[in-house]
Every structure is written in C-alpha cells, then in structure tokens.
C-alpha positions as CSV (number, residue, x, y, z in Angstrom):
1,M,19.9,-14.7,3.7
2,G,22.9,-16.0,5.0
3,Y,23.2,-13.9,8.2
4,A,19.6,-15.1,9.4
5,I,21.0,-18.6,9.1
6,S,23.9,-17.7,10.6
7,V,22.4,-16.5,13.7
8,S,20.1,-19.5,14.4
9,I,23.5,-22.0,14.4
10,P,24.4,-22.5,18.4
11,L,27.6,-20.9,19.1
12,G,29.4,-24.3,19.8
13,K,28.9,-25.3,16.0
14,L,29.6,-22.1,14.7
15,I,32.7,-22.1,16.3
16,T,33.5,-25.5,15.1
17,F,32.8,-24.3,11.8
18,V,34.9,-20.9,12.0
19,R,38.2,-23.4,13.4
20,I,37.5,-25.8,10.2
21,T,37.3,-22.7,7.7
22,G,39.6,-20.3,9.6
23,G,42.5,-22.3,10.7
24,N,43.8,-22.6,14.1
25,M,41.8,-19.8,15.6
26,S,41.6,-19.3,19.2
27,R,38.2,-19.4,20.8
28,E,38.7,-15.8,21.9
29,S,39.5,-14.8,18.3
30,I,37.0,-16.6,17.2
31,I,34.4,-14.5,19.6
32,I,35.6,-11.2,18.7
33,W,35.7,-12.3,14.8
34,L,32.1,-13.5,15.1
35,G,31.4,-10.0,17.6
36,S,32.9,-8.0,14.7
37,L,31.0,-9.9,12.0
38,A,27.8,-9.2,14.1
39,V,28.6,-5.4,14.2
40,V,29.0,-5.5,10.6
41,F,25.3,-6.9,9.9
42,M,23.9,-5.0,12.7
43,V,24.9,-1.4,11.7
44,P,22.6,-1.1,8.4
45,K,19.6,-2.5,10.7
46,L,20.3,0.0,13.0
47,L,21.2,2.9,10.6
48,G,17.8,1.9,8.7
49,V,15.7,2.5,11.8
50,V,17.3,6.1,12.3
51,V,17.0,7.1,8.5
52,R,13.5,5.9,9.0
53,K,12.5,7.6,11.7
54,K,14.0,10.8,10.6
55,A,12.0,10.4,6.7
56,Y,8.8,10.1,8.5
57,R,9.5,12.8,10.7
58,L,10.2,15.3,8.0
59,L,6.6,14.0,6.2
60,M,4.7,14.0,9.5
61,D,6.1,17.8,10.0
62,G,5.1,18.9,6.1
63,E,8.8,19.7,5.4
64,Y,8.2,18.0,1.9
65,Q,11.3,19.6,0.0
66,S,13.8,18.9,2.8
67,L,12.4,15.0,2.8
68,R,13.1,14.5,-0.7
69,D,16.5,16.4,-0.8
70,Y,17.6,13.9,2.5
71,L,16.2,11.0,0.5
72,K,19.0,11.6,-1.9
73,S,21.6,11.4,0.3
74,N,23.7,8.6,0.0
75,T,23.2,7.5,3.6
76,V,19.6,6.7,2.4
77,R,20.2,5.3,-0.5
78,F,22.4,2.6,1.3
79,V,19.9,1.4,4.0
80,L,16.9,2.0,1.9
81,S,15.3,0.2,-1.1
82,P,14.9,2.3,-4.4
83,Y,11.0,1.4,-3.9
84,E,11.0,2.7,-0.4
85,V,13.0,6.0,-0.8
86,E,10.3,6.6,-4.3
87,M,7.2,5.6,-2.0
88,L,8.4,8.2,0.1
89,V,8.9,11.0,-2.6
90,L,5.5,10.0,-3.9
91,S,3.9,10.3,-0.4
92,S,5.4,13.9,-0.1
93,F,4.1,14.7,-3.3
94,Q,0.4,13.6,-2.5
95,A,0.7,15.5,0.7
96,E,1.3,18.7,-1.5
97,G,-1.5,17.7,-3.7
98,N,0.7,18.6,-6.8
99,R,-1.3,16.5,-9.2
100,D,1.6,16.9,-12.1
101,E,4.3,15.7,-10.0
102,I,2.1,12.8,-8.5
103,N,1.8,11.8,-12.1
104,R,5.3,12.2,-13.1
105,Q,6.4,9.9,-9.9
106,F,3.7,7.3,-10.5
107,T,4.9,7.1,-14.2
108,L,8.6,7.1,-12.9
109,M,8.0,4.3,-10.3
110,F,6.0,1.9,-12.8
111,Q,8.9,2.5,-15.5
112,D,12.1,2.2,-13.6
113,L,11.5,0.6,-10.6
114,K,12.1,-3.8,-10.4
115,L,8.9,-4.5,-8.9
116,N,8.1,-7.7,-7.1
117,E,4.5,-9.1,-6.9
118,K,3.7,-7.4,-3.5
119,Q,5.3,-4.3,-4.7
120,L,3.3,-3.9,-8.0
121,A,0.0,-4.7,-5.9
122,L,0.5,-2.3,-3.6
123,L,1.8,0.4,-5.9
124,V,-1.5,-0.6,-8.3
125,N,-3.6,0.0,-5.8
126,R,-2.5,3.6,-4.6
127,A,-2.3,4.6,-8.3
128,F,-5.7,3.4,-9.1
129,S,-7.0,5.4,-6.0
130,W,-5.4,8.5,-7.0
131,Y,-6.5,7.9,-10.9
132,M,-9.9,7.3,-9.7
133,E,-10.1,10.1,-7.2
134,S,-8.8,12.5,-9.8
135,M,-10.9,11.2,-12.6
136,Q,-7.9,10.0,-14.9
137,F,-10.1,7.6,-16.4
138,D,-7.5,6.5,-19.3
139,K,-5.1,6.2,-16.6
140,V,-7.3,3.6,-14.7
141,K,-7.6,1.6,-18.0
142,E,-4.0,1.5,-18.5
143,L,-3.5,0.3,-14.8
144,I,-6.0,-2.6,-15.3
145,Q,-4.2,-3.6,-18.6
146,L,-1.2,-3.2,-16.6
147,G,-1.8,-5.5,-13.9
148,D,-4.3,-8.4,-15.8
149,G,-2.1,-11.5,-15.3
150,K,0.3,-10.4,-12.9
151,L,-1.5,-9.3,-10.2
152,P,-4.0,-11.9,-8.3
153,E,-7.6,-11.7,-10.1
154,S,-9.4,-10.8,-7.1
155,Q,-7.6,-7.3,-7.5
156,I,-8.2,-7.0,-11.2
157,V,-11.6,-8.2,-10.6
158,Q,-12.2,-5.5,-8.2
159,M,-10.8,-2.5,-9.9
160,R,-13.0,-3.4,-12.9
161,R,-15.8,-3.1,-10.7
162,Y,-14.9,0.0,-9.2
163,F,-14.3,1.5,-12.7
164,D,-17.4,0.1,-14.1
165,I,-19.6,2.0,-11.5
166,L,-17.8,5.1,-10.3
167,A,-16.3,5.8,-14.1
168,C,-18.8,4.1,-16.5
169,R,-21.9,4.8,-14.3
170,K,-23.1,1.1,-14.9
171,S,-25.6,-1.0,-12.9
172,C,-24.9,-4.6,-13.7
173,Y,-23.3,-5.4,-10.2
174,I,-26.5,-5.0,-8.0
175,D,-27.1,-9.0,-7.3
176,E,-23.7,-9.9,-7.3
177,L,-22.8,-6.9,-4.6
178,E,-25.8,-7.4,-2.5
179,V,-24.8,-11.3,-2.5
180,E,-21.3,-10.2,-0.9
181,V,-22.4,-7.9,1.4
182,A,-24.8,-10.7,3.0
183,R,-22.1,-13.3,2.7
184,L,-19.7,-10.7,4.6
185,K,-22.3,-10.1,7.4
186,E,-22.6,-13.4,8.1
187,N,-18.6,-13.6,9.4
188,K,-18.4,-11.6,12.3
189,L,-14.5,-10.9,11.8
190,A,-15.3,-9.4,8.2
191,N,-14.0,-6.2,7.8
192,K,-16.6,-3.3,8.2
193,L,-14.9,-1.1,5.6
194,K,-15.0,-3.4,3.2
195,I,-18.8,-4.1,3.9
196,G,-19.2,-0.4,3.6
197,M,-17.5,0.4,0.4
198,N,-19.4,-2.2,-1.0
199,Q,-22.8,-0.8,0.2
200,Y,-21.6,2.7,-1.0
201,L,-20.8,1.1,-4.7
202,L,-24.9,-0.5,-4.2
203,A,-26.2,3.0,-3.5
204,M,-24.4,4.3,-6.2
205,Q,-25.8,1.7,-8.6
206,Y,-29.5,2.3,-7.1
207,S,-28.9,6.0,-8.0
208,Y,-28.1,5.7,-11.5
209,L,-31.4,3.8,-11.9
210,G,-33.4,6.6,-10.1
211,D,-34.2,4.3,-7.4
212,N,-33.4,6.9,-4.1
213,R,-35.0,5.0,-2.1
214,E,-32.5,2.0,-2.4
215,A,-29.8,4.2,-2.7
216,N,-30.5,6.1,0.3
217,R,-30.9,2.8,2.4
218,W,-27.8,1.9,1.2
219,M,-25.8,5.1,1.7
220,L,-27.1,5.2,5.3
221,Q,-25.6,1.6,5.9
222,A,-22.2,2.5,4.1
223,V,-21.7,5.6,6.3
224,D,-22.3,3.6,9.5
225,N,-19.7,1.2,8.3
226,C,-17.2,3.4,7.5
227,K,-17.3,5.4,10.6
228,N,-13.7,6.6,11.8
229,S,-12.2,5.7,8.4
230,P,-10.5,7.7,5.8
231,F,-13.6,7.2,3.4
232,E,-16.1,8.4,6.3
233,Q,-15.1,12.1,4.9
234,Y,-15.8,11.3,1.2
235,L,-19.3,9.3,1.8
236,N,-20.3,12.4,4.2
237,S,-19.8,14.6,1.4
238,S,-21.4,12.6,-1.2
239,E,-24.4,14.0,-2.8
240,L,-26.1,10.9,-2.1
241,R,-26.2,12.1,1.5
242,N,-28.9,14.3,0.6
243,I,-31.2,12.3,-1.3
244,E,-34.6,11.5,0.6
245,G,-35.9,7.6,0.5
C-alpha cells in the first residue's frame, strides 16, 4: 500500500520529504535513492510476470507434474500468493482428471488457506461445479452450508436451486425461472449464457414432470443461447436433445 501511495506523489514533494526524513542529502543522492527504491518494488512485480508466464505455459502444454514441481520452488512461493499457487495445482489435477487428487486439493484449500471473501466465492463456485459434475452430492450440501452467511445470498440461492433441480430432481422452480428468463430477455445486455443455463433448468424440470414438449422447447432455446461456450458440449450430449416435442 505504501508503494502505491508514494508513486503518486510529485517528485518535488517526495524529494522534500526524503530531505526532511533523510538529512542533508543532495538532489542527485535522493534521485539515486528513489531509483533504487523503485527497483526494489518493481523486481517482484516483473518476476511475478515471468513466473506466471512459465506456470501457465506448463499448464497449457500438459506438463502437469513439471508445473507442480515448479510451484514448489522458493522463487514461485516468493512472488505468488498461497491461493494462486494452490489454484494452479488444482488446475493441473483437474486437467488430468484425477478425481482423488482433485478432492484432496479442494479439502486442503478450504482447510489450510486464509481466504478473503472474493477468493472463497471463487473457490466455492469451482468446487460446486466439480462436485455436481462428479455427483458428490454430500459434498455439495457441505459447500452450501459452508457458504451460508459468508457468501452473497444470490450465490447461495443459485447453488441451492441447481442442487434441488439436478441432484434432487425437484420441479418447484418453474414459475420463478420463467419469470427470470423473461426479465433477462428484456435486457439487451443480459448474459446469453445465463439465460441458456436457466432455460436448461426449465427443460430438466419439465422432463421430470413428463412434459416432453415443454422440455424440448426450453432445451432448444438453451442450446441456442449457449453456443460457443463450455456449456454447449454438455447440452449437446444431454439426453433431452433426443426428446421429441
């Protein structure tokens, strides 16, 4: 925080401050001192760029064990936060599809890391997607309990909704989701993916009720709104795609 403040102070005022606190230093000495100070603060930032570039290259190249070994180095631990390091480790396990290691990594992160609100929200979202996808519904319940009171209410409501519909096969959200989809469509800036995912939840609920016509109608809309997204492939593989309306 101190560095961010100091760089915004005009050079003349900063020199005056250094003279007051540092004695009778010449202007040249002060400039050299300030330059050295800038280097001290800039080196970690520049090093961070280099470290992140190498880490993400290893991840993209599929060199997952090499990435995990690299993340143990003192240089990496010096410039990256524990949260960022462990998220990269998690990404490597998820890319490998190693279920046991993914579960262990999530447990470690929730237990050992000091997470701020933003980090907790991101980690919960990621864990929620994984546990739902791998049908570990007991862990989903634990996540919802963990986030209750700590995360935004809207996030908890969304998690409960997905859990009730996809895990418990409930059909009690049809009315509110139809209202929400209509509201989102009225907003030209609305996220099409969000609309599509809500339409998918509507399709699932109608399928539970045996209303294949409505299920197919909502499913077709969901696929259209989720084009070119990671969710598109999942929708195209869904059994609902084969339902005749």
